[in-house]
TINUGU-768607 format. One record per residue: y, x, z of N, C-alpha, C, O in turn; residue in three letters. Coordinates in pm, whole numbers, padded with zeros to 5 digits, always signed. Atoms other than C-alpha are relative to their C-alpha. Example, Ala and Ser with C-alpha at 12.3 -4.5 7.8 and 13.67 -1.06 7.14 Angstrom:
BEGIN
-00119+00089+00000-00450+01230+00780+00120+00090+00000+00118+00194+00066Ala-00119-00082-00006-00106+01367+00714+00109-00077+00073+00220-00026+00090Ser
***
This chain:
BEGIN
-00132+00034-00052-08122-03041-04635+00102+00100-00052+00083+00221-00041Met-00102-00087+00059-07811-02905-04803+00080+00069+00111+00110+00008+00214Lys-00067-00075-00105-07629-02632-04608+00150-00028+00015+00211+00015+00113Pro-00144+00026-00006-07277-02756-04683+00024-00150+00004-00021-00224-00083Ile-00028+00142-00022-07153-03092-04553+00151-00017-00006+00222+00024+00085Tyr-00143+00019+00018-06810-03188-04686+00037-00148+00001-00025-00230-00067Leu-00055+00135-00005-06618-03502-04601+00121-00008-00091+00202+00085-00096Leu-00118+00027+00079-06368-03646-04841+00039-00145+00027-00038-00220+00086Thr-00045+00137-00021-06167-03967-04836+00151-00007+00009+00221+00095+00011Gly-00144+00023-00007-05825-04118-04815+00055+00046+00135-00020+00055+00232Arg-00061-00035-00128-05580-04006-04546-00017-00114+00100-00010-00232+00065Pro+00008+00100-00106-05627-04183-04214-00137-00061+00021-00151-00154+00101Gly+00134+00057-00018-06000-04251-04246-00076+00065+00116-00183+00017+00154Thr+00062-00062-00117-06085-04016-03958-00079+00126-00029-00166+00163+00050Gly+00076-00120+00036-06211-03702-04133+00012+00109+00108-00088+00163+00154Lys-00019-00104-00101-06059-03459-03884-00052-00045+00135-00110+00036+00208Thr+00055+00051-00126-06149-03680-03588-00151+00016+00003-00208+00054+00106Ser+00145-00014+00007-06510-03678-03703-00041+00146+00011-00139+00178+00077Leu+00026-00145-00010-06503-03299-03745+00012+00043+00147-00074+00115+00197Ile-00020-00040-00140-06366-03259-03391-00111-00054+00090-00157+00017+00180Lys+00112+00055-00077-06633-03491-03248-00127+00080-00026-00202+00110+00067Gln+00119-00075+00036-06903-03302-03435-00001+00137+00067-00105+00182+00117Ala-00010-00131-00063-06780-02968-03302-00029-00012+00150-00099+00071+00207Ile+00019+00020-00144-06774-03104-02947-00147-00024+00033-00194+00018+00139Ala+00141+00032-00022-07136-03225-02981-00094+00113-00042-00211+00114-00002Asp+00086-00104+00057-07267-02914-03159-00046+00097+00109+00035+00145+00189Phe+00058-00086-00104-07500-02702-02944-00005+00148-00040-00035+00233+00044Lys+00003-00140+00044-07480-02383-03152+00139+00062+00006+00230+00009+00070Gly-00129-00070+00006-07199-02137-03218+00076-00045-00125+00026-00031-00237Arg-00083+00045+00112-06922-02282-03435+00128+00082-00002+00184+00116+00102Ala-00127-00069+00019-06621-02100-03575+00070-00057-00120+00009-00124-00203Gly-00079+00052+00111-06343-02183-03815+00125-00067+00052+00181-00026+00154Gly-00125+00065-00039-06048-02419-03795+00002-00146-00043-00076-00191-00127Phe-00034+00135+00044-05920-02773-03820+00152-00010-00001+00221+00074+00056Tyr-00144+00019+00010-05573-02905-03895+00042-00126+00075-00035-00221+00087Thr-00057+00116-00068-05351-03145-03703+00143-00020-00048+00210+00074-00091Glu-00139+00029+00034-05024-03316-03777+00092+00047+00111+00055+00048+00228Glu-00107-00028-00095-04705-03202-03609+00093-00120-00008+00148-00149-00114Ile-00081+00121-00001-04513-03512-03503+00108+00011+00107+00091+00078+00209Arg-00108+00013-00098-04187-03584-03324+00060-00138-00018+00110-00173-00124Ser-00057+00134+00005-04076-03935-03240-00061-00088-00108+00009-00171-00166Gly+00067+00083+00100-04332-04089-03476+00015+00050-00142-00042-00007-00234Gly-00021-00056+00133-04219-03876-03770-00086+00124-00018-00088+00212+00069Thr+00079-00120+00028-04456-03625-03927+00093+00109-00053+00165+00090-00150Arg-00084-00113+00037-04283-03288-03949-00076+00110-00073-00018+00192-00143Leu+00079-00105+00063-04571-03074-04068-00143-00004+00046-00193-00106+00093Gly+00142-00013-00034-04922-02949-04004-00024+00133+00068+00035+00235+00031Phe+00037-00125-00065-05069-02693-03769-00148+00024-00015-00227-00069-00036Lys+00137-00046+00009-05390-02499-03783-00045+00035+00141+00026+00104+00214Leu+00057-00031-00131-05611-02481-03473-00136+00063-00024-00225+00002-00083Val+00128-00067+00019-05891-02226-03470-00091-00031+00119-00044-00059+00229Thr+00096+00031-00106-06208-02282-03269-00008+00110+00104-00067+00091+00210Leu-00004-00106-00100-06151-01950-03095+00137+00012+00067+00170+00115+00125Asp-00124+00007-00078-05811-02053-02958+00130+00034-00071+00236+00028-00008Gly-00123-00032+00072-05562-01952-03227+00070-00124-00052+00008-00228-00076Gly-00079+00109+00058-05283-02173-03355+00107+00060-00090+00157+00170-00066Lys-00107-00042+00091-05035-02147-03639+00053-00124-00071-00021-00221-00094Ala-00058+00108+00081-04797-02375-03824-00034+00030-00145+00004+00134-00199Val+00040-00016+00140-04942-02421-04171+00113-00041-00093+00143+00029-00191Leu-00106+00052+00086-04661-02627-04320+00097-00080+00085+00058-00143+00184Ala-00102+00071-00078-04335-02775-04197+00113-00041-00093+00143+00027-00191His-00113+00050+00080-04048-02977-04336+00118+00096+00004+00198+00099-00089Ala-00111-00095-00013-03807-02708-04211-00025+00134-00069+00067+00215-00080Asp+00031-00126+00067-03985-02423-04393+00056-00001-00141+00049-00102-00211Phe-00052-00011+00136-03820-02300-04711-00087+00093-00085-00036+00167-00170Ser+00095-00086+00072-04132-02125-04843-00004-00034-00149+00034-00143-00191Gln+00015+00016+00145-04198-02078-05213-00103-00108-00034-00085-00184-00128Arg+00104+00099+00024-04513-02290-05192+00032-00128+00075+00063-00125+00194Phe-00038+00128-00059-04450-02659-05129-00099-00108-00038-00155-00109-00148Arg+00074+00124+00026-04643-02982-05099+00090-00110+00053+00109-00124+00174Val-00095+00102-00041-04403-03272-05097+00120+00063+00069+00180+00157+00017Gly-00117-00052-00074-04132-03207-04837-00034+00120+00087+00054+00174+00155Lys+00043-00106-00091-04335-02937-04662-00009+00136-00070-00068+00149-00177Tyr+00019-00138+00043-04302-02562-04712-00127+00052+00065-00151+00028+00183Gly+00130-00048-00048-04641-02391-04676+00009+00150+00028+00047+00228-00060Val-00001-00141-00041-04668-02061-04486-00135+00063-00035-00226+00068+00048Asp+00127-00056+00048-04942-01896-04692-00035+00127+00076-00151+00148+00112Val+00028-00124-00072-04906-01558-04519-00054-00027+00141-00152+00033+00183Asp+00046+00035-00134-04941-01711-04173-00138-00063-00002-00220-00038+00086Gly+00131+00063+00015-05236-01919-04291-00108+00106-00022-00216+00098+00036Phe+00099-00104+00026-05413-01611-04422-00025+00084+00126-00140+00118+00154Glu+00016-00082-00121-05350-01413-04100-00084-00071+00105-00164-00008+00174Lys+00072+00074-00104-05489-01688-03876-00122-00072-00059-00234-00051-00014Ile+00107+00085+00054-05696-01929-04089-00109+00075-00074-00227+00056-00046Gly+00099-00074+00078-05865-01696-04334-00073+00100+00090-00194+00118+00078Val+00062-00097-00091-05926-01435-04064-00106-00068+00088-00213-00011+00111Ala+00099+00069-00084-06102-01693-03844-00122-00043-00081-00233-00047-00027Thr+00115+00034+00085-06322-01802-04137-00091+00122-00018-00214+00110-00015Leu+00078-00122+00019-06431-01444-04194-00077+00033+00128-00195+00070+00122Ile+00070-00022-00128-06513-01401-03822-00113-00101+00018-00223-00065+00061Arg+00101+00105-00016-06699-01733-03821-00122+00027-00088-00235+00005-00046Ala+00112-00030+00090-06909-01628-04120-00089+00110+00056-00209+00111+00031Ala+00077-00111-00056-07016-01316-03932-00068-00037+00132-00175+00014+00163Gln+00044+00019-00138-07065-01461-03583-00046-00140+00037-00089-00161+00151Asn+00027+00139-00036-07131-01836-03599-00118-00058-00077-00154-00011-00185Ser+00107+00075+00067-07414-02072-03684+00058-00101-00098-00008-00141-00194Asp-00066+00103+00080-07165-02317-03836+00145+00041-00024+00216+00077+00070Leu-00138-00031+00036-06840-02250-04022+00071-00132-00028+00027-00212-00111Val-00077+00123+00013-06580-02528-03992+00125+00028-00082+00202+00119-00051Val-00116-00016+00088-06320-02564-04269+00064-00138-00019+00022-00216-00104Val-00073+00126+00012-06082-02856-04218+00146+00034-00028+00224+00043+00067Asp+00058+00063+00114-05955-02865-04479+00015+00086-00122+00088+00186-00122Glu-00019-00062+00131-05990-02756-04838+00091-00096-00074+00047-00192-00137Ile-00100+00089+00055-05669-02912-04959+00109+00076-00074+00103+00198-00087Gly-00105-00061+00084-05357-02849-05164+00071+00114+00069+00097+00218+00008Arg-00074-00106-00071-05181-02647-04896-00082+00127+00012-00033+00237-00014Met+00088-00115-00019-05477-02420-04827-00032+00069-00132-00049+00191-00135Glu+00039-00056+00129-05554-02371-05195+00108+00086-00064+00084+00148-00168Leu-00101-00095+00048-05226-02184-05247-00045+00144+00028+00005+00237-00035Phe+00045-00133-00041-05408-01890-05085-00123+00044-00080-00229-00018-00071Ser+00114-00057+00072-05630-01683-05315-00102+00055+00098-00223+00046+00074Asp+00092-00055-00102-05778-01515-05005-00084-00112+00061-00202-00091+00091Arg+00075+00113-00053-05879-01858-04872-00109-00041-00099-00224-00062-00060Phe+00098+00038+00102-06050-01948-05199-00116+00100-00003-00232+00060-00008Arg+00104-00104+00002-06236-01616-05201-00090-00011+00123-00212-00001+00111Glu+00078+00009-00123-06345-01657-04838-00092-00121-00003-00209-00111+00035Ala+00081+00122+00006-06468-02013-04891-00118+00020-00095-00232-00015-00062Val+00108-00025+00096-06668-01912-05198-00104+00097+00056-00224+00074+00042Leu+00092-00098-00057-06818-01611-05022-00087-00063+00109-00207-00039+00115Glu+00074+00067-00108-06919-01821-04721-00102-00097-00059-00218-00098-00018Ile+00090+00098+00060-07068-02098-04934-00112+00064-00079-00227+00020-00073Met+00102-00069+00080-07250-01861-05168-00091+00088+00084-00198+00128+00040Asn+00078-00084-00090-07374-01659-04871-00103-00076+00080-00176-00018+00160Gly+00102+00079-00067-07587-01945-04745+00035-00048+00140-00051-00105+00208Gly-00040+00046-00133-07390-02018-04428+00007-00153+00002+00035-00217-00099Lys-00019+00144-00021-07389-02371-04288+00150-00023+00013+00219+00045+00089Arg-00143+00030+00002-07046-02521-04353+00020-00149+00022-00046-00232-00041Val-00045+00138-00021-06890-02839-04219+00150-00001-00028+00225+00077+00030Leu-00141+00000+00033-06557-02928-04370+00047-00129-00062-00027-00226-00078Gly-00060+00110+00074-06323-03165-04540+00059+00058-00128+00100+00174-00133Thr-00053-00043+00129-06207-03148-04898+00083-00113-00060+00052-00230-00043Ile-00093+00098+00056-05928-03321-05082-00069-00099-00093-00160-00062-00168Met+00054+00106+00084-06008-03649-05253+00057+00008-00142-00015-00013-00239Leu-00067-00003+00130-05755-03607-05535-00060+00108-00089-00106+00211-00040Gln+00053-00100+00093-05866-03422-05848+00077+00132+00010+00200+00134+00018Pro-00055-00135+00003-05808-03047-05842-00111+00088-00057-00223+00085-00005His+00108-00075+00066-06001-02806-06068-00086+00084+00095-00208+00081+00086Pro+00077-00086-00089-06101-02562-05793-00079-00083+00101-00198-00058+00122Trp+00068+00085-00098-06184-02827-05533-00112-00081-00067-00218-00099-00009Ala+00102+00077+00072-06374-03032-05793-00123+00086-00029-00236+00037-00025Asp+00113-00090+00024-06589-02727-05875-00081+00019+00129-00203+00028+00124Ala+00069-00011-00130-06673-02691-05502-00083-00126+00023-00199-00117+00065Ile+00071+00127-00021-06769-03059-05485-00128-00008-00083-00223-00075-00044Lys+00115+00007+00092-07014-03007-05774-00110+00101+00031-00216+00096-00030Gln+00101-00102-00030-07200-02713-05619-00128-00067+00050-00121-00163+00127Lys+00126+00066-00037-07570-02798-05574-00029+00004+00151-00103-00081+00201Pro+00026-00010-00144-07569-02688-05208+00093-00087+00085+00087-00083+00208Gln-00098+00083-00071-07291-02937-05119-00047-00144+00010-00085-00207-00089Val+00019+00143-00025-07353-03275-04962+00141-00057+00018+00203-00036+00123Asn-00135+00057-00003-07026-03459-05040-00009-00145+00045-00079-00226-00016Leu+00004+00134-00057-06967-03769-04831+00142-00056+00003+00233+00006+00058Val-00130+00066-00004-06677-04008-04884+00007-00087+00125-00070-00181+00142Thr-00016+00071-00126-06560-04132-04545+00101-00113-00019+00207-00094-00078Leu-00091+00115-00002-06403-04478-04510+00000-00054+00142-00082-00013+00225Thr+00001+00063-00133-06314-04684-04207-00127-00083+00019-00175-00097+00132Arg+00119+00086-00008-06614-04906-04288-00129+00078+00024-00221+00025+00086Asn+00125-00074-00016-06878-04629-04295+00010+00111+00105-00080+00195+00114Asn-00025-00107-00097-06737-04409-04016-00121+00021+00092-00168+00134+00106Tyr+00109-00013-00096-07017-04480-03765-00128+00048-00069-00201+00131-00014Gln+00118-00042+00076-07291-04441-04027+00008+00149-00033-00090+00222-00018Gln-00017-00141+00035-07150-04106-04141-00010+00086+00126-00067+00195+00123Val+00008-00076-00125-07113-03993-03780-00147+00023+00039-00184+00133+00081Arg+00142-00012-00034-07484-04061-03720-00071+00097-00094-00153+00178-00050Glu+00059-00093+00097-07584-03879-04041+00041+00144+00030-00041+00236+00021Glu-00051-00133-00031-07366-03584-03945-00067+00055+00126-00099+00174+00132Leu+00068-00045-00122-07523-03568-03597-00142+00047-00032-00188+00147+00024Gln+00135-00041+00040-07870-03549-03757+00005+00134-00072-00079+00222-00047Lys-00016-00125+00074-07752-03274-03991+00025+00116+00097-00035+00222+00084Trp-00030-00103-00098-07608-03077-03699-00121+00031+00089-00143+00147+00125Leu+00120-00020-00082-07926-03126-03493-00100+00089-00074-00166+00173-00013Ser+00090-00083+00080-08126-02972-03777+00044+00146+00002-00040+00236+00002Ala-00051-00137-00007-07900-02665-03768-00037+00062+00135-00086+00175+00141Ile+00025-00051-00135-07937-02627-03392-00147+00033+00019-00180+00134+00080Thr+00144-00025-00018-08316-02653-03407-00047+00117-00087-00150+00177-00057Ser+00038-00110+00086-08327-02394-03686+00051+00135+00051+00008+00240+00004Ala-00061-00124-00051-08123-02140-03489-00084+00061+00109-00048+00166+00163Val
***
């Protein structure tokens, strides 16, 4: 069984929802983060980072005038590193499962994030995460690693993937 389980797929297929369900069902110690949209009146304004140990930070926002941008959103790389990268490092030291939602364009602006992800993956830790579907040299290299089980999530295979993911998580719990 491969130690890294990464979901990919189009926006809106339920990748983060599946990650959150998996974390809720997991019987071991999980650390890391997931991302959520920031909305107001039906309009997406940005994205926030939620750590499994209770931290929160705005990752990107339409009102940010940061140097790094994805579409209309300015990305707060410094804030992401202080909260997101720090929680990944703690998770690698203290958790049975490291959650990384997501490995995407915004997160990849951070060299520290890239280094942390590589160190965690190469260190043999169990990782559950999401990764961007669109081509990107660094993300594509992660997808090709032999220890990665890459699963494309669609609305049609959601339940099947959920069941496979539960089996994968059960194997981790029984090995701990």
